[in-house]
LUMTOR-350520 format. One record per residue: residue in three letters; x, z, y of N, C-alpha, C, O in turn. Coordinates in steps of 0.1 Angstrom, whole numbers, plus 5000, padded with zeros to 4 digits. Atoms other than C-alpha are relative to their C-alpha. Example, Ala and Ser with C-alpha at 12.3 -4.5 7.8 and 13.67 -1.06 7.14 Angstrom:
# residues 2
ALA500950004988512350784955500950005012501950075012 SER499150004989513750714989499250085011499750095022 
//
This chain:
# residues 368
MET501050065005104628011835499549875010499849865021 PHE500350124994103127681844498550015008497550065002 SER501350004994100327641870500149905013501149875018 PHE500150104993098727391895499250035012498150085009 GLN500849964990097227441930500049905010501049875015 VAL500450104991095627181952500150075014499350175016 GLU500049954987096727251990499349965011498950025021 HIS500850074991095027012008499749874998500549794995 GLN500650135002092826732006499849905012499249955022 GLU500450074986092626452032498749965002498149964991 ALA501350054997089326332045500149885000500849835009 GLY499950154999088825962040500749934990500749814988 SER499450055012091025942008500050104990499350194990 GLN499949935013091826091976501450075003501850154994 ALA498649944999095326201990499950144999498950205004 ARG499949865000096226551983501350054998502150004991 THR498849915003099126801984499650104990498450134989 GLY500149915006099727051960501150094996502150085004 ILE498949945005102127291941499950034986499050104981 ILE499949945014103127311905501150095001502150075007 ARG499049905002104827611894500350004985499450014977 THR499250005011107227611866501050124997501450205005 PRO498849895003109727841848501349985009502050075014 HIS498750044989112527661869499649965013500349885019 GLY500250004984110827661902498849905002498349834993 ALA501150054998108027511921500449845004501549805009 ILE500050144996107427131927498849955011497649955008 HIS500950024990105727011958499249854998499949754999 THR500650135001103226711952499249935012498750015019 PRO499650105011102826431956501649994996502450015006 ILE498350015005106426401938500349884994499549834987 PHE499550115007108526131927501250074992502050154998 MET499149955007110726221898501049914996500749824987 PRO498750095007114226041891500150024989500150144984 VAL499750015014114825941859501750054996502650005003 GLY498749965005117926111840499749984986499550084978 THR500250045013117525911807500550094990499850154981 GLN499049935012120326061787500450145005501450205001 GLY499549864996120426411806500849965014501450065018 SER499250084989122126211836499349915009499149805004 VAL500350094992120726071867501249925005502149985012 LYS498750085002123225781867500950015014500349985024 ALA499150004990126125811890499850125012500450125022 LEU500149894991124826151908500050134992499450164982 THR500049845004125526521902498750095003498050085013 PRO501249904997122926781899500250065016499150075023 GLU499849974987124326901932499449895010498549925018 ASP500550134994123726561948498449995000497849955009 LEU501650045002120026551935499650105009498850085018 GLN500649884990119526911952500149965015499249985023 SER499750024988121026811982499049885007498849895019 LEU500850114997118826501984498550054999497649975002 GLY501449934999115726741980499149964987497949954988 VAL500750015011114726671944499850114993500650194989 GLU500449875006112726921928499949994985500050094978 ILE500250015015112226771892500649884997500849795006 ILE499650125006113626521870499549984987499250074980 LEU500550045013112626341841501249964990502249894995 ALA499150035012114726311807499249934989498049934990 ASN500650105010114126081776500250064988501450074984 THR500249945014112926241742501049914990501949964983 TYR499350105011114225921723501450005002502150044993 HIS498850024999117425881738501050144996502150154990 LEU499449875004118326261735500150044984501050094978 TYR499849985015117326261699500849944993501349994984 LEU499150085008119425971689501450075006502350094998 ARG498749964994122326111712499850105011499050085020 PRO499149935011123726391711499150064991499850104981 GLY500749965008120726511693499350125005499950195013 HIS500649904991118226771703500450124994500450215003 GLU499549885005119427041679501450045005501750165007 LEU498749964993122927031694499650045016500250125022 VAL500649944985121027061730499650144997500250245003 ALA500249875001119427351717500950115000500950205007 ARG498849905002122527521705500950025012501650125013 GLN499649974988123727481739499350085010499850105021 GLY500949944994121027671752498749905008498049945018 GLY501150074993118727381760500549915013501649935019 LEU499650094992118827101785500550045014501550005019 HIS499649964987118927281818501450035001502149985009 PRO498349974999122527451810500649894995501649875001 PHE499350095004123627151792500449905011501549855012 MET499650114990123326921820500250065016500350005027 HIS499649954987123927181846498849955011498949905022 TRP501150024989120327141862499150125001498450154991 PRO500849855000118627461874498549965003497750055000 GLY501750014997115127291885499549954990500149924979 PRO500850045011112427171865500249864994500649775001 ILE499950155007112526871840498749984990498250064984 LEU501150035009109826691822500649894994501349804999 THR499450095010110626501791498849924993497849974988 ASP501250105004108526181781500150044984500950124980 SER500049975014107726181743500649904990500549904978 GLY499350095006109725881736499149874995499649774989 GLY501150115005106525651730500449885008500449775002 TYR499850134992107525401757501249944996501349824996 GLN498850075005111025351745499949944986500749864982 VAL500250055013109725291708499249895000499249814991 TYR501150124996106925051724501249885002501149774997 SER499250124994109924851740501149964990501849864992 LEU499250055010112024831708499449884993500149824985 GLY500750105007109524571696500049984986499350064980 ALA500050025013110524431662500750104994500550124981 LEU499449895008112624741655499350094995499850174987 ARG501149875003109424961650498949944995498649834996 LYS501550035006106324971631499350135001499850244997 ILE500849895000103425181639498850014990498149924985 SER500949955010101225371615499250135004499750225011 PRO500749874997098425651617501050115002501150185012 GLU499249875004101025891605501250015011501750125014 GLY499050004991103825781631500749875003500249765000 VAL499150125000106425551641501249974996502150035002 SER498750035006109225401620500849925009500249825015 PHE499350084990111925261640501749994996502250084989 ARG498850014999115425151641500950055013500450025024 SER499649964990117825301664500849895006501549814999 HIS499150114992119325071690501650005002502449915006 LEU498549964999122725241688500749964988501849914989 ASP499350025013123525211651498949934989499249914977 GLY500750065011120525061633499550114989499050084978 SER500649945011119625371614498650025001498050005012 SER501649975000116025461603499650115004500450205002 HIS500449864995114025721620498450004998497849894999 PHE501349995000110425821617499550105010499650225007 LEU500449914989108925981649498450034999497649945001 THR501449965000105626171645499850085011500850135018 PRO500349914990103726371669500550144997500750215007 GLU499549865001104926701654501550005000502150115001 LEU498550025000108426591654500349985018501250045023 ALA500050014984108026481694499950145006500550175016 MET500249864992106826831702501250064994501750145002 HIS498849935005109926971680501049985008501750065013 ILE498650054993112426761698499950095015500750175020 GLN500149964984111026861735500050145000500250205011 GLU500149845000110627231724501650035000502050105009 ALA498649995000114327221716500749965012501650035016 LEU499350024988115327061746499750095011500550105020 GLY500349904992113527321765499449975015499550055024 SER500350084987112027091793498650115004497950184996 ASP501149914996109427271814498749944998497750024996 ILE501150065001106726981812500349904986501249824987 ILE500050115010106226781778498949934998497849985000 MET501150095004104426491768499449974987500249984978 CYS500550025011102126411741500749864995500949775003 LEU499750135005103326121718498949925001497949964997 ASP501150104999101225811725500749864996501949844993 GLU499350165002101625411720499749995013498850045020 CYS500150104985102025231752499549894996500149814989 THR500650145004099724971747500549895007500749895020 PRO499550144996101024611751499149945010497949975010 TYR500850104993099824361776500749875002501849875008 PRO501449975000098524141774499450034983500150024973 VAL500249955012096424251744498250004997497450045005 THR501449995005093024231726499250115002499950225003 TYR501049885000090024461730500350104990500650224992 GLU500049955010090224531696501450094998501350214993 TYR498849935000093924641697500250135009500850245007 ALA499949884990093524831727499350114995499850224998 ARG501049905005090725031710500950074990501050194991 PHE499249935009093125111681501050065008501150185006 SER498749944993096025191703499450125007500250215007 MET500749914993093625431723499750104990500050224992 GLU500449915012092325581692501250084993501150194988 LEU498749975004095825631679500550105009500950215005 THR499549894990096925821710499150105000499650215000 ARG501049875002093826041707500450074988500950194990 ASP499549935013094726141672501150105000501050224997 TRP498849974996098226181681500150145010500950235010 ALA499949884991097326411709499350124993499850234995 LEU500649895007095126631688501250074993501450194994 ARG499049965007098126661667501350065007502050155002 CYS499149944989100526731695499750145004500550235005 LYS500449844993098527031708500250094987500750214987 ALA499849895011098427171673501250064995501350174989 ALA498649985003102027151668500750075008501650135004 LYS499249934990103127291700500150154997499150214993 GLN499849875003104627641696500350075012499750175014 LYS499849944988106227741728499050025011498349925015 ASN501349974986103827901757500749965011499949925020 GLY499450004987106527851784500049845004500449805015 GLN500150144996106127481783498649935000497849954991 ALA501450054999103327281797499849864994500749774996 LEU500150125008101826991776499149925009498249975016 PHE500850084990100426701795499349874986500049834977 GLY500850115006097926431776499949885007500049875019 ILE499750134995097926081779499049904998498749874987 ILE501050075001095325841788500349844998501249805005 GLN499650125001095325491776498649914999497549955002 GLY501250094997093025181773500149875007499249795009 SER499750124993094724921790499449965011499350045020 VAL500850064987092724691814498550044997497850015007 PHE501449995004089324781798499450135006499750255003 LYS500549834994087325061818499450074990499750194990 ASP500849935008085125141791501050094991500750204986 LEU499149935009088225241770500650105009500850225004 ARG499249894994089925431797499150115003499650225005 LYS500949914998086625601803499950094987499750224989 GLU500049935011086525711767501350084997501250194994 SER498549945001090425781764499950125009500150235005 ALA500249874992089726021795499450104996499850224997 GLN501049915005086926181781500550084989500350204989 TRP499349965012088726241748500950105002501050204996 THR498549894997092026401766499550105005500050205001 VAL500349904994090326601788499150114992499250224996 ASP500749925008088026751761500950074991500550184988 ILE498949955006091226831742500550125004500750234998 GLY499649894991092427021770501450025000502050084992 PHE498449984998095926991784500450065013499450085021 ASP499249944986098127141814499849905013499749935024 GLY499850114990098126791831499749894991499749904979 TYR500550145004096926431827500849885003500649835014 ALA499450154995098926111828499149884994498349884984 LEU500450125002097825761829501249914996502149885004 GLY498750095007100225541804499349874999498149855001 GLY500350155004100125171797499949945012499349835011 LEU499950084986100625081834501349935002502349974996 SER498850094996103124831848500849954989502049964987 VAL499250065014103724661815499549855000499349794989 GLY500150145001103024321828498449965006498149855009 GLU501350044995099224351842500249965013501350005019 GLU499950004986098424231877499850125008499250225004 LYS500149874992098624471906498650045002498350165001 ALA501349984996095124431914499150074988498250144989 GLN500549935011094324531880500350154997499650244992 ARG499449865002096324821878499250095010498550185006 LEU500549904988095024971910498550024998498050125002 GLU501449965004091424911897499850104990498850174990 ILE500249925011092125091864500450145006499650235003 ILE499849894993093725371884498850075007498450185004 ALA501449964993090825411909498950034990498150124993 HIS501149975007088425391879500350134992499450224990 THR499749875009090225661859500550135004500350234997 LEU499549894994091825911881498850105003499050235002 PRO500949894996088426071892499350054987498350124989 MET500349955013087826141855500850134994500650204984 VAL499049895002090726381855499650115006499450095018 PRO500449894992089826731865500750035014502050035014 GLU499349984987090726811902500750104998501650105007 LYS499149875003092427141891501249954994502150034995 SER498950025008094926951870500749895007500149795012 PRO499250114996097926751880499949854993499849844981 ARG500350145006097526361876501349925002501749895014 TYR498850065000100726171867500049844997499749814985 LEU499950135005101025791868501349954997502249935005 MET498650035008103825701844500449865002499749765001 GLY499350124997106325441853499949925010500649815011 LEU499950074987105225331887500750045011500650165016 GLY499149934989107625341914500649935008501849965011 THR499550054990107925081939499350095014498450175012 PRO500749914990107125241975498849975003498150065008 GLU501550035000103725051975499450074988498350124990 ASP500749925010103025201941499650145004498550195002 LEU500349844996103525561954498949995010497950075009 LEU500949954989101525511985498649974994497850064994 GLU501450045006098425331967499650114989498550134986 GLY500649915010098725591939499650145006498750215001 VAL500349884992098825881963498449995007497750095007 CYS501350024995095725731981498850014990497650034994 LEU501049995009093925731950499850124991499050134982 GLY500449865005094426081942501150054989501150164984 ALA498649955007097926091921500950095004501050105016 ASP499149894996100426371920501249964999502049985008 MET498749995008103326281900500449824998499649734997 PHE499850145001105225951897501750004994502550094996 ASP498350025005108725841879500149854996499349784991 CYS499650135003110525541876501649985003502250045011 VAL498450034999114225391870500149925012501349935017 LEU499850074988113625171901501050035009501849945010 PRO499149974991115625341926501450014995502349975003 THR498649975006118725431903500349854993501549814993 ARG499850125008118525091883500449895011501549835010 ASN499950094988118224871915501250035010501949955016 ALA498749954991120925071933501449954991502349904998 ARG499150055007123324981904500049835001501049774999 ASN500050155000122124591908500349955014500349835016 GLY499950044985122724601946498849985009498949925019 MET501250014993119224621957499650145006499350245000 LEU500149894993118824881985498650015006498149915011 PHE501349954993115425041999500250025014501150095017 THR500149984987114825032035498650035005497650004998 ARG501450004996111725102057499549845005498449815007 TYR500350144996111724732066499949904986499549784986 GLY500150065014111924622028501350004995502350065000 SER498849985006114524562006501349935003501149825008 LEU498850084995118124452013501049984988501450084981 ILE499050045012120424271986501349995005501549915014 ILE498749984992124024381994501049904998502049885006 LYS498950105005125824121976499849885010500849815011 LYS500150114992124523852002501249995009501750085014 ALA498850024991127323682022499850055015500650115022 GLU500349964985125523752054500350155004500050195015 TYR499749864997126624132050501650004998502150114999 ALA498549985001130524052045500750075011501750145009 GLU499249974988131424132081498950105008499050125020 ASP500749944991128324352091500250155002500150224993 PRO499549854997129324692106498950094999499250214999 ARG501449925001125724832104500050084989500650044979 PRO500649945013124625092078498849944993498149854998 ILE500950055008122225012053498549985008497849875009 ASP501349974993119125142075500850105011501550205008 PRO499649934988120125242112499450125002500050215008 LEU500849874999117525522112500050104985499250194983 CYS500149945012118525642076501250145002502350125006 THR498949884999120425992076500850034988501650134988 CYS499549995015121525962039501750005003502349935012 TYR498450034999125426022034500549864999501449835007 THR499650144999125925662028499849935015500749885021 CYS500150034987124325552059500850075012501250005021 ARG499349954990126025792079501549965000502149965011 ASN498650045003129525692067500349864995501549844995 TYR499550105007129525352052499349875008498349895015 SER500750114993128725002067499749884989500549864980 ARG500650125006126924712050501449914993501449864982 ALA498850095003130424512049500650104988500850064977 TYR499249915009132124802030499150014985499650014974 LEU500949995012129124832005500049884997500349894985 ARG499950145006129224461998501149984994501249904984 HIS498550035006132924471992500050094988500550044978 LEU499949935012132524751967498949924991499349894979 TYR500950085011129624581950500549894994500649894981 VAL499550135006131124231946501450054994502049964986 SER498749985006134524421935499750084988500650144983 LYS500049925010132624601908500750154999501050234989 GLU499649825000133824941922498950104997497850105003 LEU501049915003132225231907499350075011498250105011 LEU500449904987131825411941498849935005498049995012 SER501250074994129325131948498850074993497850105000 TYR501149955007127025281921499450145008498350155013 ARG500249864994127325641935499349985015498350045018 LEU500450014987126725521972498749945001497950005009 ASN501450085001123825281966499150104994498150115000 THR501149905006122025551945499850105009498750145012 LEU500449874992122525821968499249965012498550055018 HIS500950074989120925591995498649984995497650025001 ASN501450035006118025491972499250104996498050084997 ILE500849875001116925841962499650085011498650145012 HIS500249944987117325961995498849945005497950025008 PHE501150074993114825702007498850044992497750034997 PHE501349985005112325791980499650155002498450195003 MET500549854998112626171985499450015015498450075018 GLU500350004984112326112024498449935001497549995007 LEU501350075002109225872017499050134994498150175001 MET501049905004107626141996499650135010498550195011 GLN500249864991108226432020499249945013498550015018 SER500950054991106626202048498549974994497549985002 ILE501450015007103626142025499450115000498250125003 ARG500749864999103126522022500050035013499050115016 GLU500249944989103526592055498949935009498249995018 ALA501150084996101126302066498550064994497550075000 ILE501249925007098526462042499650115006498550125011 ALA500349864993098826802055499650005016499150095022 GLU500450024986098226672089498849915002498649865013 ASP500950095001095326452079500149865007499349815014 ARG499750134996096926132087500549904993501049804998 PHE499450095012097925962054499649895002500549815002 LEU500450145000095925662059500749935013500949815014 GLU499450074987097525602095501349984996501849874999 PHE498550015006100925672079500349874990501349804990 ARG499950095008100225442052499949855006500549775000 LYS500450114991099025162077501349965006501949855004 GLU498650014995102225212096501049934994501749834998 PHE499150035008104225192068500149844996501149774997 TYR500350155004103024852057500249905011500849795009 ASN499650084988103224712093501550005003502049915009 GLN498549994996106924822095500649904991501449824996 ARG499550105009107724622064499849855002500349754996 LYS500450144998106224332079500949905010501049785010 GLU499250044987108524322110501349914994502149875002 
//
């Protein structure tokens, strides 16, 4: 069954460590969840992920609904055996993907009608169907269907979107049937503090196993985003996990943790790896640059990942400019290792009451 326990709260910040327990294992927070959109974290095997210290992955309801289909996955025993991943899985509701379809979708109080990006076929996603799909997938944590409020947006539309998300949350909770899955509610309201407050109050009153802040990192300024996070997170019960959806730069993780967030996800480490952007403790490294053509050093001299232990910048640049598939794998191994190591260091710093010092050192190092 699902449970969450705060282990340690650092004095001087809202940073905290905790443990989420699920039917498929424990998750140590703060945690970053690599994204396996279609039941696969691109370029890596489940064994790779385990060796990197990944404890939970995120899979996408929208994509798995369209292909191969949630009923097929259910007949295979659920997403865990289907993709050979033994650990916890969180599935999003598909709301963000539907939002990203733009002209291909139409929102109504009943649900969202949209055309598949694969073949143009028509579909209608309701809160009830979102629950049915995620129950068929068998994930450990499932999300309410919400509307990811666009930005920029008028106050009137932000209110409509927030109220729609509230109504859909009620329907999701009523439609949920399986007891073994945790259901998270999603707080919306764009950059309007009164709407975020109202959404948080409604969502907490409905009652969920955890709470997420949605509608972030969709075009708003970073200062606005941090202000909304700082405003909203204290309204979420301390005994519940707090999830910042779609935030994933190293700076986002540090600031989110500082404000009291427990969970993060983003495609950034995997997508950037495939595009040749590698994360290091000193900042990002663009491997295609000509300056690395004869560079014998690893990506990061202090990194202990498989890629840095065995391959030079020169070789990695060669793979990337040659469009070799190995480039995707080696770059992704490094980036996921970087994120897992960062989160482990954050957890250790919080446990030792030195998170604020760690945060300062992190930024100073990236200036060098």
